[in-house]
OpenMM code with the backbone's topology and positions (N, CA, C; nanometers):
from openmm import Vec3, app, unit

residues = "MET LEU CYS GLY ILE GLN GLY GLN PHE LEU THR ALA PHE PRO ASP MET ARG GLN THR MET PHE GLY LYS ALA HIS GLY GLN LEU ARG THR ALA GLU ILE LEU PRO ARG ARG SER HIS TYR HIS GLU ALA GLY SER VAL ILE ILE ARG GLU LEU LEU LYS LYS ARG CYS ILE SER GLU ASP THR TYR TYR ASP LEU VAL GLY PRO GLY ILE GLY ASN MET LEU LEU GLU THR SER VAL PHE ALA TYR HIS ILE LYS SER LYS GLU ILE SER PHE GLN SER THR VAL MET LYS ARG TYR CYS GLU GLU ASN ALA ALA TYR TRP GLU VAL ASN GLU".split()
positions = [
    Vec3(-0.3338, -1.1081, 3.5648),
    Vec3(-0.2117, -1.0523, 3.5105),
    Vec3(-0.1439, -1.1564, 3.4225),
    Vec3(-0.0980, -1.1109, 3.3049),
    Vec3(-0.0277, -1.2013, 3.2147),
    Vec3(0.1184, -1.2103, 3.2556),
    Vec3(0.1734, -1.3291, 3.2407),
    Vec3(0.3139, -1.3434, 3.2769),
    Vec3(0.3828, -1.4372, 3.1793),
    Vec3(0.5128, -1.4401, 3.1863),
    Vec3(0.5905, -1.5333, 3.1066),
    Vec3(0.5813, -1.5060, 2.9580),
    Vec3(0.5906, -1.6129, 2.8811),
    Vec3(0.5938, -1.6032, 2.7351),
    Vec3(0.4647, -1.5454, 2.6803),
    Vec3(0.3508, -1.5838, 2.7352),
    Vec3(0.2230, -1.5328, 2.6865),
    Vec3(0.2182, -1.3808, 2.6969),
    Vec3(0.2592, -1.3261, 2.8071),
    Vec3(0.2597, -1.1811, 2.8254),
    Vec3(0.3548, -1.1126, 2.7305),
    Vec3(0.4706, -1.1729, 2.7067),
    Vec3(0.5676, -1.1153, 2.6132),
    Vec3(0.5122, -1.1155, 2.4715),
    Vec3(0.4447, -1.2246, 2.4326),
    Vec3(0.3866, -1.2322, 2.2992),
    Vec3(0.2806, -1.1248, 2.2794),
    Vec3(0.1923, -1.1101, 2.3754),
    Vec3(0.0833, -1.0142, 2.3614),
    Vec3(0.1331, -0.8700, 2.3567),
    Vec3(0.2441, -0.8411, 2.4209),
    Vec3(0.2980, -0.7053, 2.4129),
    Vec3(0.3889, -0.6905, 2.2922),
    Vec3(0.4521, -0.7976, 2.2463),
    Vec3(0.5415, -0.7897, 2.1309),
    Vec3(0.4639, -0.7760, 2.0010),
    Vec3(0.3483, -0.8403, 1.9906),
    Vec3(0.2726, -0.8362, 1.8658),
    Vec3(0.2329, -0.6943, 1.8267),
    Vec3(0.1730, -0.6138, 1.9145),
    Vec3(0.1409, -0.4762, 1.8747),
    Vec3(0.2656, -0.3957, 1.8374),
    Vec3(0.3764, -0.4196, 1.9047),
    Vec3(0.5000, -0.3500, 1.8702),
    Vec3(0.5479, -0.3898, 1.7313),
    Vec3(0.5404, -0.5186, 1.7004),
    Vec3(0.5819, -0.5679, 1.5698),
    Vec3(0.4906, -0.5117, 1.4606),
    Vec3(0.3611, -0.5107, 1.4884),
    Vec3(0.2640, -0.4570, 1.3929),
    Vec3(0.2908, -0.3091, 1.3688),
    Vec3(0.3159, -0.2358, 1.4747),
    Vec3(0.3437, -0.0925, 1.4622),
    Vec3(0.4707, -0.0697, 1.3799),
    Vec3(0.5707, -0.1518, 1.4002),
    Vec3(0.6948, -0.1409, 1.3237),
    Vec3(0.6700, -0.1685, 1.1755),
    Vec3(0.5952, -0.2753, 1.1467),
    Vec3(0.5667, -0.3097, 1.0067),
    Vec3(0.4816, -0.2020, 0.9407),
    Vec3(0.3799, -0.1519, 1.0117),
    Vec3(0.2973, -0.0456, 0.9559),
    Vec3(0.3784, 0.0835, 0.9400),
    Vec3(0.4724, 0.1064, 1.0288),
    Vec3(0.5600, 0.2228, 1.0157),
    Vec3(0.6422, 0.2163, 0.8884),
    Vec3(0.6894, 0.0972, 0.8542),
    Vec3(0.7652, 0.0787, 0.7295),
    Vec3(0.6752, 0.1009, 0.6082),
    Vec3(0.5533, 0.0496, 0.6127),
    Vec3(0.4592, 0.0701, 0.5025),
    Vec3(0.4289, 0.2189, 0.4855),
    Vec3(0.4071, 0.2872, 0.5967),
    Vec3(0.3819, 0.4313, 0.5933),
    Vec3(0.5016, 0.5040, 0.5301),
    Vec3(0.6209, 0.4637, 0.5684),
    Vec3(0.7415, 0.5246, 0.5131),
    Vec3(0.7540, 0.5023, 0.3632),
    Vec3(0.7190, 0.3822, 0.3162),
    Vec3(0.7229, 0.3544, 0.1724),
    Vec3(0.6225, 0.4420, 0.0976),
    Vec3(0.5040, 0.4586, 0.1533),
    Vec3(0.4035, 0.5439, 0.0900),
    Vec3(0.4472, 0.6905, 0.0913),
    Vec3(0.5129, 0.7319, 0.1984),
    Vec3(0.5648, 0.8696, 0.2068),
    Vec3(0.6738, 0.8905, 0.1010),
    Vec3(0.7663, 0.7963, 0.0908),
    Vec3(0.8738, 0.8051, -0.0076),
    Vec3(0.8176, 0.8072, -0.1496),
    Vec3(0.7128, 0.7294, -0.1732),
    Vec3(0.6483, 0.7255, -0.3038),
    Vec3(0.5635, 0.8493, -0.3298),
    Vec3(0.5472, 0.9333, -0.2287),
    Vec3(0.4671, 1.0557, -0.2348),
    Vec3(0.3205, 1.0261, -0.2687),
    Vec3(0.2679, 0.9212, -0.2034),
    Vec3(0.1291, 0.8802, -0.2235),
    Vec3(0.0405, 0.9224, -0.1069),
    Vec3(0.0971, 0.9428, 0.0092),
    Vec3(0.0159, 0.9827, 0.1246),
    Vec3(-0.0515, 1.1170, 0.0994),
    Vec3(-0.1636, 1.1429, 0.1682),
    Vec3(-0.2320, 1.2722, 0.1508),
    Vec3(-0.1443, 1.3896, 0.1961),
    Vec3(-0.1848, 1.5056, 0.1576),
    Vec3(-0.1216, 1.6325, 0.1948),
    Vec3(0.0111, 1.6554, 0.1250),
    Vec3(0.0079, 1.7408, 0.0292),
    Vec3(0.1268, 1.7874, -0.0423),
    Vec3(0.2111, 1.6739, -0.1006),
    Vec3(0.1483, 1.5703, -0.1476),
    Vec3(0.2187, 1.4594, -0.2112),
    Vec3(0.1885, 1.4607, -0.3601),
    Vec3(0.2934, 1.4572, -0.4394),
    Vec3(0.2796, 1.4684, -0.5847),
    Vec3(0.1941, 1.3588, -0.6479),
    Vec3(0.1990, 1.2388, -0.5925),
    Vec3(0.1332, 1.1254, -0.6569),
    Vec3(0.0162, 1.0700, -0.5764),
    Vec3(-0.0385, 1.1516, -0.4858),
    Vec3(-0.1490, 1.1041, -0.4028),
    Vec3(-0.2698, 1.0636, -0.4876),
    Vec3(-0.3075, 1.1477, -0.5806),
    Vec3(-0.4259, 1.1182, -0.6623),
    Vec3(-0.4068, 0.9903, -0.7432),
    Vec3(-0.2951, 0.9794, -0.8135),
    Vec3(-0.2689, 0.8605, -0.8955),
    Vec3(-0.2559, 0.7363, -0.8078),
    Vec3(-0.1824, 0.7471, -0.6983),
    Vec3(-0.1663, 0.6340, -0.6079),
    Vec3(-0.2985, 0.5902, -0.5480),
    Vec3(-0.3824, 0.6877, -0.5147),
    Vec3(-0.5134, 0.6567, -0.4562),
    Vec3(-0.6013, 0.5790, -0.5528),
    Vec3(-0.5954, 0.6144, -0.6803),
    Vec3(-0.6737, 0.5435, -0.7815),
    Vec3(-0.6330, 0.3960, -0.7845),
    Vec3(-0.5035, 0.3718, -0.7858),
    Vec3(-0.4543, 0.2341, -0.7896),
    Vec3(-0.4887, 0.1606, -0.6601),
    Vec3(-0.4662, 0.2250, -0.5479),
    Vec3(-0.4951, 0.1605, -0.4189),
    Vec3(-0.6424, 0.1243, -0.4079),
    Vec3(-0.7324, 0.2156, -0.4461),
    Vec3(-0.8764, 0.1838, -0.4413),
    Vec3(-0.9086, 0.0617, -0.5273),
    Vec3(-0.8517, 0.0551, -0.6466),
    Vec3(-0.8765, -0.0595, -0.7344),
    Vec3(-0.8230, -0.1892, -0.6736),
    Vec3(-0.7033, -0.1821, -0.6174),
    Vec3(-0.6448, -0.3022, -0.5581),
    Vec3(-0.7204, -0.3474, -0.4337),
    Vec3(-0.7734, -0.2539, -0.3579),
    Vec3(-0.8535, -0.2915, -0.2414),
    Vec3(-0.9837, -0.3590, -0.2835),
    Vec3(-1.0365, -0.3190, -0.3973),
    Vec3(-1.1594, -0.3808, -0.4480),
    Vec3(-1.1322, -0.5167, -0.5129),
    Vec3(-1.0229, -0.5248, -0.5911),
    Vec3(-1.0032, -0.6404, -0.6786),
    Vec3(-0.8834, -0.7283, -0.6448),
    Vec3(-0.7998, -0.6886, -0.5513),
    Vec3(-0.6793, -0.7624, -0.5117),
    Vec3(-0.5659, -0.7477, -0.6116),
    Vec3(-0.5944, -0.7552, -0.7413),
    Vec3(-0.4931, -0.7307, -0.8435),
    Vec3(-0.5634, -0.6762, -0.9674),
    Vec3(-0.4877, -0.6053, -1.0503),
    Vec3(-0.5424, -0.5497, -1.1737),
    Vec3(-0.4452, -0.5786, -1.2873),
    Vec3(-0.4983, -0.5797, -1.4080),
    Vec3(-0.4131, -0.6073, -1.5225),
    Vec3(-0.3160, -0.4917, -1.5454),
    Vec3(-0.2076, -0.5239, -1.6111),
    Vec3(-0.1086, -0.4222, -1.6474),
    Vec3(-0.1747, -0.3122, -1.7315),
    Vec3(-0.2598, -0.3511, -1.8250),
    Vec3(-0.3283, -0.2529, -1.9100),
    Vec3(-0.4157, -0.1589, -1.8271),
    Vec3(-0.4924, -0.2140, -1.7342),
    Vec3(-0.5770, -0.1312, -1.6477),
    Vec3(-0.4916, -0.0359, -1.5660),
    Vec3(-0.3835, -0.0863, -1.5102),
    Vec3(-0.2924, -0.0047, -1.4295),
    Vec3(-0.2452, 0.1174, -1.5089),
    Vec3(-0.1923, 0.0926, -1.6281),
    Vec3(-0.1392, 0.2038, -1.7079),
    Vec3(-0.2497, 0.2928, -1.7631),
    Vec3(-0.3678, 0.2381, -1.7890),
    Vec3(-0.4812, 0.3222, -1.8308),
    Vec3(-0.5201, 0.4192, -1.7196),
    Vec3(-0.5081, 0.3750, -1.5943),
    Vec3(-0.5471, 0.4588, -1.4816),
    Vec3(-0.4472, 0.5705, -1.4509),
    Vec3(-0.3173, 0.5435, -1.4657),
    Vec3(-0.2174, 0.6430, -1.4233),
    Vec3(-0.1180, 0.6839, -1.5308),
    Vec3(-0.1190, 0.6180, -1.6439),
    Vec3(-0.0242, 0.6507, -1.7495),
    Vec3(0.1106, 0.5836, -1.7272),
    Vec3(0.1904, 0.5756, -1.8343),
    Vec3(0.3175, 0.5036, -1.8240),
    Vec3(0.4225, 0.5725, -1.7366),
    Vec3(0.4325, 0.7028, -1.7418),
    Vec3(0.5343, 0.7730, -1.6626),
    Vec3(0.5147, 0.7543, -1.5132),
    Vec3(0.3975, 0.7902, -1.4657),
    Vec3(0.3671, 0.7754, -1.3226),
    Vec3(0.3599, 0.6272, -1.2860),
    Vec3(0.3026, 0.5468, -1.3730),
    Vec3(0.2919, 0.4034, -1.3449),
    Vec3(0.4268, 0.3381, -1.3235),
    Vec3(0.5230, 0.3658, -1.4110),
    Vec3(0.6573, 0.3090, -1.3955),
    Vec3(0.7240, 0.3594, -1.2684),
    Vec3(0.7095, 0.4873, -1.2402),
    Vec3(0.7698, 0.5443, -1.1200),
    Vec3(0.7129, 0.4791, -0.9944),
    Vec3(0.5809, 0.4617, -0.9896),
    Vec3(0.5185, 0.4011, -0.8716),
    Vec3(0.5610, 0.2556, -0.8530),
    Vec3(0.5847, 0.1841, -0.9624),
    Vec3(0.6294, 0.0449, -0.9505),
    Vec3(0.7699, 0.0356, -0.8909),
    Vec3(0.8466, 0.1409, -0.9004),
    Vec3(0.9830, 0.1418, -0.8458),
    Vec3(0.9861, 0.1727, -0.6962),
    Vec3(0.8717, 0.2020, -0.6344),
    Vec3(0.8695, 0.2497, -0.4960),
    Vec3(0.8415, 0.1427, -0.3912),
    Vec3(0.8252, 0.0195, -0.4289),
    Vec3(0.7982, -0.0909, -0.3369),
    Vec3(0.6604, -0.0835, -0.2709),
    Vec3(0.5691, -0.0121, -0.3332),
    Vec3(0.4307, -0.0098, -0.2857),
    Vec3(0.3504, -0.1136, -0.3637),
    Vec3(0.3723, -0.1177, -0.4934),
    Vec3(0.3029, -0.2109, -0.5820),
    Vec3(0.4026, -0.3090, -0.6428),
    Vec3(0.3511, -0.4230, -0.6856),
    Vec3(0.4353, -0.5257, -0.7475),
    Vec3(0.3804, -0.5608, -0.8842),
    Vec3(0.4697, -0.5808, -0.9789),
    Vec3(0.4334, -0.6273, -1.1131),
    Vec3(0.4684, -0.7746, -1.1228),
    Vec3(0.3707, -0.8564, -1.1597),
    Vec3(0.3896, -1.0008, -1.1723),
    Vec3(0.4054, -1.0340, -1.3202),
    Vec3(0.5244, -1.0695, -1.3594),
    Vec3(0.5597, -1.0865, -1.5001),
    Vec3(0.4748, -1.1924, -1.5693),
    Vec3(0.4596, -1.3083, -1.5080),
    Vec3(0.3861, -1.4184, -1.5732),
    Vec3(0.2402, -1.3829, -1.5992),
    Vec3(0.1740, -1.3252, -1.5008),
    Vec3(0.0314, -1.2943, -1.5148),
    Vec3(0.0061, -1.1556, -1.5721),
    Vec3(0.1112, -1.0728, -1.5780),
    Vec3(0.1012, -0.9335, -1.6243),
    Vec3(-0.0029, -0.8572, -1.5427),
    Vec3(0.0051, -0.8761, -1.4107),
    Vec3(-0.0866, -0.8094, -1.3180),
    Vec3(-0.0091, -0.7286, -1.2154),
    Vec3(-0.0778, -0.6315, -1.1587),
    Vec3(-0.0243, -0.5460, -1.0535),
    Vec3(-0.1000, -0.5780, -0.9254),
    Vec3(-0.0269, -0.5856, -0.8136),
    Vec3(-0.0884, -0.6069, -0.6821),
    Vec3(-0.0129, -0.5205, -0.5814),
    Vec3(-0.0543, -0.5283, -0.4560),
    Vec3(0.0250, -0.4657, -0.3513),
    Vec3(0.1565, -0.5424, -0.3396),
    Vec3(0.2620, -0.4729, -0.3026),
    Vec3(0.3934, -0.5355, -0.2867),
    Vec3(0.3918, -0.6404, -0.1754),
    Vec3(0.3111, -0.6160, -0.0728),
    Vec3(0.3091, -0.7090, 0.0406),
    Vec3(0.1724, -0.7092, 0.1071),
    Vec3(0.1494, -0.8126, 0.1864),
    Vec3(0.0274, -0.8201, 0.2656),
    Vec3(0.0231, -0.7062, 0.3671),
    Vec3(0.1377, -0.6704, 0.4219),
    Vec3(0.1436, -0.5598, 0.5180),
    Vec3(0.0983, -0.4297, 0.4515),
    Vec3(0.1455, -0.4047, 0.3295),
    Vec3(0.1045, -0.2830, 0.2580),
    Vec3(-0.0468, -0.2838, 0.2338),
    Vec3(-0.0997, -0.3981, 0.1944),
    Vec3(-0.2444, -0.4099, 0.1722),
    Vec3(-0.3207, -0.3805, 0.3006),
    Vec3(-0.2780, -0.4402, 0.4120),
    Vec3(-0.3467, -0.4194, 0.5397),
    Vec3(-0.3373, -0.2729, 0.5839),
    Vec3(-0.2214, -0.2120, 0.5656),
    Vec3(-0.2062, -0.0712, 0.6022),
    Vec3(-0.3038, 0.0142, 0.5201),
    Vec3(-0.3117, -0.0125, 0.3913),
    Vec3(-0.4024, 0.0645, 0.3045),
    Vec3(-0.5483, 0.0392, 0.3401),
    Vec3(-0.5832, -0.0836, 0.3774),
    Vec3(-0.7195, -0.1144, 0.4210),
    Vec3(-0.7536, -0.0368, 0.5474),
    Vec3(-0.6631, -0.0393, 0.6429),
    Vec3(-0.6907, 0.0247, 0.7711),
    Vec3(-0.6878, 0.1772, 0.7633),
    Vec3(-0.6320, 0.2302, 0.6563),
    Vec3(-0.6277, 0.3751, 0.6364),
    Vec3(-0.7044, 0.4129, 0.5104),
    Vec3(-0.8158, 0.3448, 0.4875),
    Vec3(-0.8947, 0.3629, 0.3658),
    Vec3(-0.9361, 0.5086, 0.3435),
    Vec3(-0.9517, 0.5849, 0.4482),
    Vec3(-0.9912, 0.7263, 0.4334),
    Vec3(-0.8869, 0.8054, 0.3546),
    Vec3(-0.7620, 0.7636, 0.3587),
    Vec3(-0.6568, 0.8333, 0.2827),
    Vec3(-0.6837, 0.8292, 0.1325),
    Vec3(-0.7504, 0.7249, 0.0859),
    Vec3(-0.7628, 0.7004, -0.0584),
    Vec3(-0.8995, 0.7394, -0.1130),
    Vec3(-0.9852, 0.7958, -0.0295),
    Vec3(-1.1189, 0.8368, -0.0745),
    Vec3(-1.1094, 0.9556, -0.1688),
    Vec3(-1.2082, 0.9644, -0.2560),
    Vec3(-1.2153, 1.0758, -0.3499),
    Vec3(-1.2756, 1.1949, -0.2785),
    Vec3(-1.2079, 1.3078, -0.2831),
    Vec3(-1.2589, 1.4325, -0.2242),
    Vec3(-1.3050, 1.5230, -0.3372),
    Vec3(-1.4349, 1.5381, -0.3498),
    Vec3(-1.4887, 1.6214, -0.4576),
    Vec3(-1.5407, 1.7517, -0.4047),
] * unit.nanometer
topology = app.Topology()
chain = topology.addChain("A")
for resn in residues:
    res = topology.addResidue(resn, chain)
    for name in ("N", "CA", "C"):
        topology.addAtom(name, app.Element.getBySymbol(name[0]), res)
């Protein structure tokens, strides 16, 4: 049986992870990128698949994939980040990247 600080850490970590993943899920829901009746699921999925493969993509590639209207809107949702100096797009956070990795089935192409 675990006791003391070690036991608290082992039970706190999954709770903390669940909380952080819950926030990531909420950001994706707000951005309307999650599957099922989401306006930007297809466009968001294209970007997420690319970022999972490459870690970051150029601004030009980003806008070529989703267009300026949807691209600008998605950048405002705290899912993706624009890096001014490098002119690249990445995930907004490591937590968002991990959530997208662990839910990779959400971003698969359904033909």
